[in-house]
C-alpha positions in Angstrom: 42.6 -78.3 37.4 45.4 -75.9 36.3 44.3 -73.0 34.1 46.2 -70.3 32.2 44.5 -67.1 31.3 45.7 -65.0 28.3 43.8 -61.7 28.5 45.1 -58.1 28.1 42.2 -56.3 29.8 42.8 -56.4 33.5 39.1 -55.9 34.5 38.1 -58.8 32.2 40.9 -61.0 33.5 39.9 -60.3 37.1 36.2 -61.0 36.4 37.1 -64.2 34.6 39.2 -65.4 37.5 36.3 -64.7 39.9 33.8 -66.5 37.7 36.1 -69.5 37.3 36.4 -69.8 41.1 32.6 -69.5 41.5 32.1 -72.3 38.9 34.8 -74.6 40.3 36.6 -73.6 43.5 39.2 -76.4 43.0 40.7 -74.7 39.9 44.2 -73.1 40.1 45.0 -70.1 37.9 48.7 -70.5 37.1 49.2 -67.2 35.5 47.6 -64.3 33.6 49.4 -63.4 30.3 48.7 -60.2 28.5 50.5 -60.5 25.1 51.4 -62.8 22.3 55.1 -62.4 23.1 54.8 -63.4 26.7 52.4 -66.2 25.9 54.9 -67.8 23.5 57.7 -67.6 26.1 55.4 -69.0 28.8 54.5 -72.1 26.7 58.1 -72.6 25.9 59.2 -72.6 29.5 56.3 -74.2 31.3 54.4 -77.5 31.4 51.2 -77.4 29.5 48.2 -76.4 31.7 45.0 -78.4 31.8 43.0 -75.6 30.1 43.7 -72.2 28.6 41.3 -69.2 28.4 42.4 -67.1 25.5 41.3 -63.7 24.3 41.5 -63.5 20.6 42.4 -59.9 20.2 45.4 -58.9 22.3 47.2 -55.6 22.5 50.0 -56.8 20.2 47.9 -58.7 17.7 45.6 -61.6 17.0 46.3 -64.5 19.4 46.3 -67.1 16.6 49.9 -65.9 16.1 50.8 -67.8 19.2 50.1 -71.2 17.5 52.4 -70.2 14.6 55.3 -69.8 17.0 54.9 -72.5 19.6 53.0 -75.8 19.9 50.1 -75.5 22.3 48.8 -78.9 23.5 46.3 -77.6 26.0 42.6 -77.4 25.2 41.4 -73.8 24.8 38.3 -71.8 25.6 38.3 -68.6 23.5 36.9 -65.4 25.0 36.3 -62.4 22.8 34.1 -59.5 22.0 34.1 -60.4 18.3 32.6 -63.4 16.5 34.3 -63.1 13.1 37.2 -65.4 14.2 35.0 -68.4 15.1 36.0 -70.7 12.2 39.7 -69.9 12.7 39.3 -70.6 16.4 38.1 -74.1 15.8 41.1 -75.0 13.6 43.0 -75.3 16.8 42.3 -77.5 19.8 39.3 -75.5 21.0 36.7 -76.5 23.6 34.4 -73.5 23.2 34.1 -69.9 22.0 32.6 -67.5 24.5 31.5 -63.9 23.5 32.1 -61.0 25.9 30.7 -59.9 28.2 31.0 -63.4 29.6 28.0 -65.0 31.4 28.5 -67.3 34.3 26.0 -69.9 32.9 27.9 -70.0 29.6 31.2 -70.3 31.3 29.9 -73.1 33.5 28.7 -75.0 30.4 32.0 -74.5 28.7 33.9 -75.9 31.6 31.6 -78.9 31.9 32.1 -79.5 28.2 35.9 -79.4 28.8 35.6 -82.0 31.7 33.5 -84.3 29.5 36.1 -84.2 26.8 39.1 -84.2 29.0 41.8 -86.6 27.8 40.8 -86.5 24.2 43.3 -85.4 21.6 40.9 -83.6 19.3 37.8 -81.9 20.4 34.9 -82.5 18.1 33.2 -79.3 16.9 29.9 -78.9 15.0 30.9 -75.8 12.9 27.5 -75.6 11.3 25.8 -75.3 14.7 28.5 -72.9 15.9 27.8 -70.6 13.0 24.1 -70.7 13.6 24.6 -69.8 17.2 27.2 -67.0 17.1 27.2 -65.6 13.6 23.6 -65.6 12.4 23.5 -64.4 8.8 19.9 -63.3 9.3 20.8 -60.9 12.1 19.6 -57.4 11.4 20.3 -54.1 13.2 18.1 -51.2 13.8 17.7 -48.8 10.9 15.9 -46.1 12.8 14.8 -44.9 16.2 11.5 -43.3 17.2 12.0 -40.4 19.5 9.1 -39.1 21.7 9.3 -35.6 23.1 6.3 -33.5 24.3 3.4 -34.6 22.2 5.5 -35.4 19.1 7.1 -38.5 17.7 10.2 -38.1 15.5 11.7 -40.7 13.2 15.5 -40.7 13.1 17.5 -42.9 10.8 20.5 -44.6 12.4 22.8 -43.4 9.6 22.0 -39.8 10.7 23.2 -40.5 14.3 26.7 -39.2 15.1 26.9 -40.7 18.6 24.9 -41.9 21.6 25.9 -40.7 25.1 24.9 -40.5 28.7 24.8 -37.3 30.7 23.4 -36.7 34.1 22.0 -40.3 34.1 20.0 -39.6 30.9 20.7 -41.3 27.6 20.8 -39.3 24.4 21.5 -39.6 20.7 23.0 -36.7 18.7 22.5 -36.4 15.0 25.0 -34.9 12.5 23.0 -31.8 12.2 23.7 -31.1 15.9 20.4 -31.8 17.6 20.3 -34.1 20.6 17.3 -36.2 21.7 16.7 -38.3 24.9 16.2 -42.0 24.4 14.5 -44.6 26.5 17.2 -47.3 25.9 20.4 -47.5 27.9 23.7 -47.7 26.1 24.0 -51.5 26.7 20.8 -52.0 24.8 21.8 -49.5 22.1 25.1 -51.2 21.6 23.4 -54.6 20.9 20.9 -53.0 18.4 23.2 -51.2 16.1 25.8 -52.3 13.5 29.2 -52.8 15.2 31.0 -52.2 12.0 29.8 -48.6 12.1 29.5 -47.9 15.8 31.9 -48.5 18.7 31.4 -48.2 22.5 34.5 -46.2 23.4 33.7 -46.0 27.1 30.7 -46.3 29.5 29.4 -42.9 28.4 29.8 -42.9 24.5 29.0 -45.0 21.5 30.4 -43.3 18.4 29.7 -43.5 14.7 33.0 -44.0 12.7 31.9 -41.0 10.6 31.7 -38.8 13.6 35.4 -39.1 14.4 37.0 -35.9 13.2 40.5 -36.2 14.8 42.3 -38.6 17.1 45.1 -37.9 19.6 47.5 -40.1 21.5 46.6 -40.0 25.2 48.1 -41.6 28.4 48.3 -45.4 28.9 48.0 -46.1 25.1 44.5 -44.5 25.1 43.1 -42.4 22.3 41.3 -39.0 22.7 38.7 -38.2 20.1 37.4 -35.0 18.6 33.9 -35.6 17.4 31.6 -33.9 15.0 29.3 -32.4 16.0 31.5 -31.2 18.9 30.7 -32.1 22.5 31.7 -30.5 25.8 32.2 -33.9 27.3 35.7 -35.3 27.1 35.7 -38.3 24.8 38.6 -40.7 25.6 38.7 -44.3 24.6 39.0 -46.3 27.9 42.1 -48.3 28.6 40.4 -51.7 28.3 38.7 -50.8 25.0 41.7 -49.1 23.3 43.2 -52.2 21.6 39.7 -53.2 20.3 39.1 -49.6 19.1 42.3 -49.7 17.1 41.4 -53.1 15.6 37.9 -51.7 14.8 39.5 -48.9 12.9 41.4 -51.5 10.9 44.8 -50.1 11.8 47.6 -50.5 14.4 47.8 -47.1 16.1 50.7 -46.5 18.4 
């Protein structure tokens, strides 16, 4: 089976290739494409692959633009950190829609699904089931944290939290008034518990509230350096792999 990967984050692309080989070692990855522009040219100049893994948000835009510029006959498995594009994804010849970080078990199921449907022109999709699975309207995010220190318990509203961070292997939250408090949760757990419209994981060490961003500066390799309020002595730079998604989260195309 010949596979094309369209993914602009190198670590994610490398991980996906490794996972694909673990699931099916007879697959061949033809190429890894990092942008809409190069993807369009690739499809124009090459025979259609058996399967395409496609990240929805690429550095130069939303990957649905590819289908407006060139006919893509191959089945597609979408990979993305965002679920708001699910309906649009299934208007094209999609096999499945996997949310990042990818899990081997889910990838395996998606590839088995592809094999069971291989050869069909249109892939049947139960949109109602899809929405129940990945975009649960009943989903609720934490509204407060209980912080224990010494013999006290303090209630902190999420709206009062400027950012979460890790320092010296201890996790903290900092409120807008300037106080910091240690928390028992790691940042992976925090990220899942809070509203992604208001908070963004800029790197392994920081999750920031959009209201805490005081200034932004262009940095090397298309990265963005942040000045936060309250101020921190720790350098806050959006990591290379997260920068395109950070810019999309802000709702603007920063150069």
